[in-house]
N, C-alpha and C positions, 0 to 999 in steps of 0.2 A: 504493500500500500504506500510505500514511501514515494514511488514514482508519481502516484496520483496526488499525493500531498504536494510534491514540488510543482506539478503541472498547475495545480490550483493556485499556488501562491506566486507563480512567475509573473513578472511585470508584463511580459508580452501577451499574456492571456487574461489580463485583467478585464473584467466585465463579462467573460464567457460563463462564469460559474455563479449560479444564484444560491446554491447550497454547497456545503462541503461535509463529507463523511470520511473521517480518518480512522481506519481500523488497523491497529497494530503496525503502524509505520507513520512517523510524524515529521520527518524533516528537521529534527532539532540538531542534527549534525550532518555534515557532508565530509567527503574525503578530499584531501589535497591532491592535486594532479600527480605529484611525485610519489605519494603513498599509493595512489591507485595504480600507477605503473608498476611499482614493486609488488603489489598484490597480484596483479595480472601475470607478471613473469613467474611468480612463485606457484600460482595455480597451474599455469601452462607447464612448468617444469614437473609438477606433481603428476600431471597427466601424460608426461613424456612427449609433449608437443613443443615445437619451436615457437618462440614468442612472435615470430613474424608470420605465423600461419593461423590467424584467428578463424578462418573459414573452417578449419578442421574441428573446431568446437561443435559445429552443427552435427557431427557424426558421433559425438561422445554421448553414451547413454546417461540419463539423468542420475542414476544411482552412482555411477563412476564420478560424475562431476561433483556430486555432493560429498563423496568420500574425499576427493581432492581438496574441496573447500574445508572440510572438517580437519584434514591433515594440516593445512596451512594455518588455520585459525585456532587450532587446539580446542575446537568446539565453542569458541566465544564468538557469538554473532556480531558483536560490536567491532571485531577485527576482520570481518568479512567484506565482500564486495558491496559497494554502495554507490550513491550518486556523487558525482564530482562537481563541486562549485567552481566552474571554469571562468566565471566572470562574464560569460556571454549567454549561453543557453540557460544556465542556472547562475544568475548574477551574484547570489549570496545565499547563505544558509537561512531558510525562511524564518525559523524561530531562534536563530542564534543571537547571542548578546549584541545589542545595538542594531540589530537588523530593522530596517524600516517596515512598518506594517503595510502589507501589500493588498490585502483584501479585508479591511477592517469591518466592512458592512455585510460580510457573508456569514450567515448563521452556520455554526459548526457543531457537528455531532462527532464525538471522539471517544475511543476506549480501546480496551485490550482484554485478553483472556487471563485467567488467574495463574496459569502456568504455561506461558508462551514458549519457554525454552525446551519443553519436552519435544516440541516439533521443529526445533531449529538446529538440526544436526548436532545434538549433544554428544559428548564422548560416551561410548558404550558403558563405561564404568558408572556413569551418572545415575543409572537406574538401580544400582546395587551397592551404593555407598554405605560405609560405616562411619561413625563419628570421627575416629582418628584420621581417616583419609579425606574428610570433607575440606579442611582448610586449604590443602594443596590444590584442590580442584577449582577454587574460586578465582575469578578473573584478577588480573594484576591491579585493577583499579581499587581493589579492596586493600586498604593499608592496615587494617586491624581485624584479621579474620576471626580471632577468638572473641573479640567484643561483639562483632556482627552476628556470629553464630549464637552466642549466648543471648543476645537480644531477641533474635527470631525464635529461639527455643522458649524463651519466657512468654512470648506472644502466642506460640502454638506448641504447648507442651506435649501434645500427642503426636507431633510430626516426626517422621523418620529423618535420617540424614539425607536421603534422596529428596524427600519432600522439601526439606530446608534448602537444599541446593537449588531446586527449581524455583522456589519462592524468592530466594535472594537474587538469582540471575535474572528472573523476570522483572523484579522491581528495580534492579540496577539498570536494566535496559529499557524495555517497553514501558514499565510503570513510571519510571522517572521522566522519560521523554513525553509520555502522555500528559503528565502533570505540568511539565514546562509549557507545552503547547496550549493546554487548556487555560493555565494561569495567564499566559501572555495575551491570548485572544480575549479572555474575559476581562482582563484589566483595561482593555481599550474602551469598554463600555459602549460599543457601537452596535454589536449584534449578539444575540444570545448564543451561549455554549451549552451543550448537553453532554454530560460525561456518563460512561457506562463501564462496568466490569462484568465479564462473563465468567461465572463460576459454576460450571456444569460438568462434573466428571463423566467421561465416556468410558465404555466398557471394552472396546477392542484392545487387543494385546494384554489381556488380563487386567485392564484398568490402569496400566502403568503410564498412559499418556495424560491422565488427569484432565485438564482443560487446555488443550494444546493450541498453538498458533494456527489460525485458519478455521477454528471450530465455529466461529460466528457466521461463516459464509453459508453453509447449508441451512442454518437457522434463519438468517435474514432473508434468504431467497426461497425459503420453505421448500427445500429439495431434499428432505431427509431420506426419502426412499432411494435416491440416487447417490447417496453417500454412505453406504454400509461400512466402508473402510474407516470413516471418520466417526460415525455415530454408533455403528453396530447394527446387526440385523433386526434387533428389537427396538425399532425407533419410535414406537408408539408413545413411549414414556416422554420423549422429547417433543412430541407434537404440540402440546400446549405452550411450551416455551417458544417454539417456532412461530406459532400463531401470534404470540405477543410481540416478538422481535420483528417479524415481517410487517405487522401492522404499524409498529413504531417507526420503522424505516420508511414505510410508504407515507405515513402522515408527514414525516419530516421532509421527504422529497417534494411533497405537494405544497406544504405550508411553511416550512422552515421551523416546525415545532413537532416533536414526536408524540405529543399528547393527543388523545382521541379515543375512539371506540376500541375496546380490547386492550388498552394499555393502562397500567397503574399510573397514578399521578407521578409525573417526572419533572421535578423542578429544574429550572435553569441553574447552571453552575456559576456560583458567585464566590468571591473571596471575602472572608477567609473560610466560609462554611464548606465549600467544595462539595455540594450535594451531587451524588453519583447514583445512578440506577444500577443496582446489583441484580443481574439476571441469574436466577438460580431456581431451585425447586419452587420456592415462593419468591417472586421478584418484588423488590421494593427499593425505594430510594433511601440512601443513608448518607449522613454527613461524613465526608472524608474517610471512607472505609479503609483506606490504606495509609492513613496519616502516620500511624505509629511505625509502620514498616519504612515509610519514606524518611521519617526522622532518623531511623537507624542507618539507612543508606547515606544520608547527608553527613552523619557523624563519623562513620567508619569506612567510607569509600570516597574516592576522589570525585 
């Protein structure tokens, strides 16, 4: 969704977008051209391809490409491929510090899933972690792993080491970036912002994927029967949630506001309350549902 985010906020396309929905990709950071070139060369080398033969990438199976990205990034999605702020096509990082507001009058619906990183090429060990091995698995941005882990364990005492890994890496990446984008757009006071968190554990692969990246797509488009790999064959339990989310997205596309028939009251996101719709077995709006987790990220990570 980052590419859509950047398209929406680019100066050249100002006026083309009347609403914006950012799902798990927010344009809060971009990649410098030199870093992008280094990443590209490393991924091509991992694939055994010459850096001067980009057309050969079209023949690489998706699984092999993801394995190469996982190898280069160590399973950290923030170190992976991304959009380059070249100063021309993408003039600046849309939600970066000091960036001028490009679309201040566009209503924004924004959110992420509870465990994004189960679906973002995590290291295989991530699903079977024990507590002693957890600190070494966390991204380099974490400068006090012990403090961060202790904080998350106090918030979620029943969580396993793997649960904690996915919670931390999700909030360090997608969670923090969603918060930055929502805060900055809401602070302009020009157009409403509506924030959401999708916390719906799915059953495929023994339930280990929890609430992965991309889970919102079959729910929003109400295509559960076509997504057995994401939802599972017994998708009837998720149908009420799909009814709610697809109705909310449709209302927002039509009116710039997700409230309407079939949707629980969804207040606009305002500072400092940060009201957020939590889509779950019983969906409801909550004030800053990840505020404690984000306070820990701010304290113990760069």
